[in-house]
C-alpha positions, 0 to 999 in steps of 0.5 A, spaced: 589 197 113 587 190 112 592 185 110 591 177 108 596 172 109 596 166 104 600 160 106 601 163 113 605 157 116 608 159 123 607 166 121 614 169 119 611 173 113 605 175 118 610 177 123 614 182 118 608 185 116 606 187 124 613 189 125 612 194 119 605 197 122 600 193 118 594 189 121 594 182 118 586 181 119 586 173 116 591 168 115 590 161 111 593 155 110 591 147 110 596 144 115 594 144 122 601 142 125 605 148 121 599 153 124 598 150 131 601 156 134 599 161 129 593 164 134 597 164 140 602 168 136 597 173 133 591 173 137 588 178 133 588 175 126 583 170 124 586 163 122 583 159 117 585 152 115 583 152 108 585 149 101 587 155 098 585 152 091 578 152 093 578 159 096 575 165 093 576 172 094 569 173 096 570 168 102 576 172 104 573 179 103 567 176 107 571 174 113 575 180 113 569 185 113 571 190 108 576 190 102 582 187 103 588 192 102 594 187 101 595 180 100 602 176 101 604 169 101 609 164 100 606 159 096 609 152 097 616 152 094 618 144 094 616 143 087 620 149 085 626 148 089 633 147 086 635 141 092 628 137 090 626 133 085 623 139 081 617 135 079 613 138 074 607 134 076 607 136 083 600 139 085 603 144 090 606 147 084 599 149 082 598 153 088 602 159 085 597 160 080 591 160 085 595 166 089 595 170 083 588 168 082 586 171 089 589 177 088 585 178 081 579 177 085 581 181 091 584 187 088 588 189 093 592 196 093 598 191 093 601 184 093 607 180 095 609 173 093 615 170 096 619 163 093 625 160 092 630 162 087 628 156 083 622 158 081 625 163 076 629 158 073 628 156 065 624 150 067 619 153 071 619 161 069 613 160 064 609 158 070 611 164 074 610 168 068 603 165 066 601 166 074 603 174 074 600 175 067 593 174 071 594 181 074 599 184 070 594 189 067 592 192 074 599 192 077 606 195 076 609 188 077 616 188 080 620 182 080 622 176 080 627 180 084 632 176 088 634 178 095 637 175 101 635 176 108 643 177 110 642 183 106 637 186 111 641 184 117 639 177 118 645 172 121 643 167 115 644 166 108 637 165 105 636 167 098 629 168 095 625 171 090 620 176 091 614 179 086 611 185 088 605 188 085 603 196 086 596 198 084 598 205 081 592 208 083 593 207 090 600 207 091 606 211 089 611 208 084 615 202 087 622 199 084 627 194 087 632 200 089 627 202 094 629 196 098 636 199 099 634 204 104 632 198 109 639 194 107 643 193 113 650 189 115 649 182 116 649 180 124 653 174 125 652 167 129 655 170 135 650 176 135 644 171 134 645 166 139 651 167 144 647 170 150 643 163 150 649 159 152 648 157 159 641 158 159 637 155 165 632 150 164 625 152 168 619 147 169 615 145 162 609 149 161 603 148 156 607 142 153 613 147 151 620 146 155 622 153 158 628 156 159 631 163 162 637 167 160 643 167 165 649 169 161 651 176 164 654 182 160 650 186 155 647 182 149 648 184 142 644 189 139 641 183 135 639 179 141 637 185 145 631 186 140 629 179 140 629 177 147 623 177 151 622 182 157 623 176 162 629 173 159 625 167 158 624 163 152 622 156 149 625 150 145 632 149 147 633 142 149 639 139 146 639 133 141 642 127 145 647 125 140 651 118 141 658 118 143 661 117 136 657 123 133 659 127 138 666 125 137 665 126 129 662 133 130 668 135 135 673 134 129 669 139 124 672 145 124 667 151 124 665 154 117 666 147 114 662 140 113 661 134 117 662 129 111 658 123 113 651 127 115 653 133 111 652 138 117 655 144 116 658 147 122 657 154 124 662 159 125 661 165 130 663 170 126 659 168 120 652 167 118 648 161 118 646 157 111 639 156 109 635 152 114 631 147 111 624 144 113 624 137 112 618 134 110 611 132 113 608 125 115 605 125 108 612 126 104 616 121 108 617 125 115 624 126 113 628 131 118 632 136 115 640 137 116 641 141 122 647 145 123 652 144 128 653 149 134 660 153 133 663 151 139 659 145 142 659 138 139 651 138 138 646 140 132 643 147 134 636 147 138 630 150 136 631 157 139 638 158 136 635 156 129 629 161 131 634 166 133 638 165 126 632 166 122 630 172 126 624 170 130 623 173 137 624 169 143 616 170 145 614 166 138 612 159 140 613 154 135 611 146 136 612 142 142 616 137 138 623 139 135 621 136 128 615 140 127 619 146 130 624 145 125 619 144 119 616 151 121 622 155 121 625 152 115 618 153 111 618 160 114 620 167 111 625 170 115 621 176 119 627 180 118 626 181 110 619 181 111 619 187 115 624 190 110 619 189 104 613 191 108 616 198 110 618 199 103 611 198 101 608 202 106 612 208 105 609 208 098 601 207 100 597 213 099 590 215 101 588 207 102 582 208 106 579 205 112 572 207 115 574 213 119 581 214 118 586 215 113 593 212 112 598 218 114 604 221 116 604 219 123 603 211 121 609 212 117 613 215 122 611 209 127 613 204 122 619 207 121 621 206 128 
């Protein structure tokens, strides 16, 4: 089956689709920085730098080379975020409608749209309803449905809404309750990042700082699934804080907040709060507030943030810390993405590819 990722960014949504057994044939985004490592992480996916407002379904289908079976994506959320300005004139808000326009043109077997909870608030709900109305006659639409990544085993609290559409002629009925089978107890901060402590720095390579896990002992089940076979990973340089900041951080109790910088301090036995993205150069280059490590008086590293979000250690971001945190903060957690796609995959019936049928063997592999 051929899927298309709209607003792909660094590929958290794509990763979940791949992990559930789907093929992401093409991915689209306008930002060259947020997508700078996409092709290195997904070598079999065509990446297109394009303005999705100008993209047509015919262009997408020509690129894929056949009918598109699934469309997914997270249109820019900044115009709807509860912590932002929620500016009704923000042009990024119009991209929500273009997502559903492309669904209507491509006519896939299913679609998945992800966004911030603020999109379902009263002052924005009409925009969402109008966008959904474009496809409502052709799909059974579920949502907006709220789920949190921590409900599916992630060590981070990240509430999001999803809108899922199923073509009733090509898929079994789908409901929000179908996601219950994929819910898991939340992992903890300890599960996610403890084994990264005492990592040894290697020589930089390709512009990325390189590290190797040296901590002895058995890692958590969560960490084991994210480790690379070699134990190597990138993006673990510590932020060089001033002495006064280190002293200030030392007085912040795990689970509480630094009152000056508004940095939350992680607790080993808890979950990470939602990681924020910050802004690009076109929006003032504001850095996101990063959590403080549970036991070290510093903010977390890129790789620690990636672990907390659910990215495997082999996933590359950007050589700079700023852009890497933008990538992670803007991403869909691969953990909840995988769960959504697994649930959908169990409902897809008789969607043909040339020379094959999507069958029970594929479903068994996805479940693994």
